C-alpha positions in Angstrom: 129.0 109.0 160.7 129.0 112.7 161.5 125.7 114.3 161.2 125.0 117.8 159.7 124.5 120.5 162.3 121.9 123.0 161.9 124.7 125.5 161.3 126.0 123.7 158.4 122.3 123.3 157.0 122.0 126.8 157.0 125.3 127.7 155.4 124.4 125.1 152.8 120.9 126.7 152.3 122.5 130.0 151.9 125.1 129.2 149.6 122.5 127.4 147.4 120.3 130.8 147.5 123.3 132.7 146.4 124.2 130.6 143.5 120.4 130.7 142.3 120.4 134.4 142.8 123.7 134.5 140.8 122.7 132.5 137.7 119.3 134.4 137.7 120.9 137.8 137.8 123.3 136.4 134.8 120.5 135.4 132.7 118.3 138.2 133.2 121.5 140.5 132.3 121.9 138.3 129.1 118.4 138.6 128.3 118.4 142.4 128.5 121.4 142.7 126.9 120.1 140.7 123.9 116.8 143.0 123.9 118.9 146.1 123.9 121.1 144.8 121.1 120.6 146.8 117.9 120.6 144.6 114.7 123.6 145.5 112.3 121.2 145.0 109.2 117.5 146.0 109.0 114.9 146.3 106.3 111.9 148.6 106.6 109.1 149.4 104.2 108.3 153.3 104.3 104.9 154.1 105.7 104.4 150.4 106.6 102.7 148.7 109.6 104.7 146.3 111.9 103.0 143.0 112.5 103.7 140.5 115.0 101.7 137.8 112.8 100.9 138.4 109.0 99.7 135.4 107.1 103.0 133.2 106.8 105.1 135.2 108.7 106.0 136.6 112.1 107.5 140.2 113.3 107.8 142.0 110.0 107.0 145.3 108.4 104.2 144.7 105.9 102.8 147.0 103.1 99.9 146.3 100.8 101.1 148.8 98.4 102.3 147.6 95.0 104.8 150.7 94.8 106.8 151.6 97.8 110.3 152.4 99.1 112.1 150.2 101.1 115.1 151.0 103.3 118.0 148.4 103.9 119.7 149.9 107.1 123.4 149.3 108.4 123.3 150.3 112.1 126.6 150.1 114.3 126.0 152.3 117.4 123.9 154.5 119.0 124.3 158.4 118.6 127.0 159.5 121.0 128.6 156.1 121.4 132.0 155.3 120.3 135.6 156.7 121.1 135.4 159.6 118.7 132.3 161.5 118.7 131.1 163.9 116.1 134.9 165.1 115.6 136.0 161.6 114.4 133.2 160.4 112.5 135.0 157.2 111.4 134.9 156.2 115.1 131.2 155.4 115.5 132.7 152.0 116.3 135.8 151.2 118.1 136.9 149.3 115.0 135.5 151.2 111.9 134.1 149.0 109.3 131.5 148.6 106.2 129.1 146.5 104.7 129.2 145.3 101.1 125.2 144.9 101.1 122.8 143.0 98.9 119.0 143.1 99.0 117.5 139.6 98.9 114.2 139.1 97.2 111.9 136.4 97.3 108.9 135.5 95.3 106.3 132.5 95.4 107.6 129.7 93.8 104.8 128.7 91.6 103.6 132.2 90.7 104.7 134.6 87.8 104.9 138.3 88.2 107.3 141.4 87.8 109.4 142.9 90.5 111.2 146.4 89.8 113.9 147.7 91.8 114.7 151.2 91.0 113.0 150.9 87.6 115.0 147.9 86.6 113.0 144.6 86.2 114.5 141.9 88.4 114.8 138.5 86.1 116.3 134.9 87.1 114.6 133.9 90.5 116.5 130.6 91.4 117.5 128.4 94.4 118.9 129.9 97.3 122.4 128.2 96.5 122.2 129.4 92.8 121.5 132.8 93.6 123.5 133.7 96.7 126.8 135.6 95.6 129.8 133.7 96.2 131.4 136.4 98.6 128.4 135.5 100.9 129.0 132.7 103.5 126.5 129.9 103.8 124.1 131.2 106.1 120.7 129.2 106.2 118.9 131.8 108.1 118.0 133.8 105.2 115.9 131.3 103.6 114.3 130.1 106.8 112.6 133.8 107.1 109.1 132.8 106.1 107.4 133.0 103.9 111.1 133.0 101.9 111.3 129.2 102.7 108.4 128.9 100.2 109.8 130.8 97.1 112.6 131.3 94.8 115.7 134.0 95.4 117.3 136.6 93.7 120.2 139.1 95.2 120.6 142.6 94.2 123.9 144.2 95.0 123.2 147.8 96.8 126.7 149.0 97.2 128.7 149.6 100.2 127.2 150.8 103.5 129.8 153.0 105.9 130.1 153.5 109.4 131.4 157.1 109.2 128.3 159.1 109.7 125.1 159.2 112.0 122.5 158.2 109.5 120.9 155.1 110.4 117.6 154.8 112.1 116.6 151.8 114.3 113.3 150.5 112.9 112.5 148.3 115.8 109.4 146.2 116.4 106.9 148.9 115.4 108.7 152.0 116.4 111.5 154.3 114.9 114.6 155.1 117.1 116.9 158.1 117.0 119.7 158.1 114.2 123.0 156.1 115.2 126.1 155.3 113.4 125.7 153.7 110.1 123.8 154.7 107.0 120.4 153.9 105.0 120.2 152.8 101.4 116.7 153.7 99.9 115.2 151.8 96.8 111.8 151.7 95.0 110.1 148.6 94.6 107.2 148.0 92.5 105.5 144.5 92.2 102.7 143.0 90.0 101.4 139.5 89.8 102.7 138.0 92.9 100.7 137.5 96.2 103.6 138.5 98.2 107.5 139.4 97.8 109.6 139.0 100.9 112.8 141.2 101.6 116.0 140.5 103.6 119.4 142.3 103.7 122.8 140.5 103.8 126.2 142.3 104.2 129.8 141.0 104.1 132.5 143.1 106.1 136.1 143.9 105.6 137.1 140.7 107.1 134.8 138.5 105.1 132.0 138.1 107.9 128.6 137.9 106.5 125.7 139.7 108.5 121.8 139.1 107.9 118.9 141.1 109.2 117.3 138.9 111.9 113.5 137.4 111.5 112.3 140.8 113.3 113.9 143.2 111.2 112.8 142.1 107.6 109.7 143.2 105.5 107.4 142.1 102.9 104.6 143.1 100.2 101.2 141.4 100.3 98.9 142.0 97.5 95.2 142.7 98.6 92.2 140.9 96.9 91.1 142.6 94.0 87.4 144.1 94.1 86.3 141.3 91.7 87.4 138.6 94.1 85.8 140.2 97.3 82.6 140.3 95.2 82.7 136.6 94.3 83.6 135.7 97.9 80.7 137.8 98.8 78.2 136.0 96.5 79.5 132.6 97.5 78.7 133.2 101.2 75.3 134.5 100.5 75.0 131.5 98.5 75.4 129.1 101.3 72.6 131.2 103.3 69.8 128.8 102.0 72.0 125.5 102.6 72.7 126.7 106.4 69.0 127.4 106.7 68.0 123.9 105.8 70.3 122.2 107.8 68.9 124.2 110.7 65.3 123.1 110.1 
């Protein structure tokens, strides 16, 4: 049996280090590309705050105002990218496209209330399967966005978002980037009665492919406790003081 020489061992170790380095660099590049990628669809509540954790959900734009403006964003590329530049607007992406877009609203399952979109009351919150338009491919990620998984759904058509101008901002993890190729649809929302309402966007392109905003680019309304409720909570806490004192004694 022929033994392994020191030279062979060095070569083998060098090859192992090279393979580990190559795999690590490939993974790092992949993670960097994923981090830099801008979601095609986004939702953003004007004037809201971005929270990494808020009640039932993670990484969302949150408002406590019952009357607010919400943007549904279709974003293709950063400004200046694409083959045509400003002189050829429809080349903001190498293959020009559009999205027929819906706003998905979710309300708590066992609560009653009202939601108005642009002054029109939204009626008929249903199960996801019954509410989703037929043109949207079955995509479970939408009703896995918490707290959407705890509620009922309604889809409102917002029309078409085109990729022919630089009019889409990037609302990314608490900061707002420069405008890029795409567009935004602004809607007014008024909520009463519900403790929360969750918002997602879904779109279908010219090839019938379905796009949704990711978990990190959705938005929600949460009601603030009424003054009377806060007062009762305070009185309840004060009432516990004698009990705590007796236990301490």
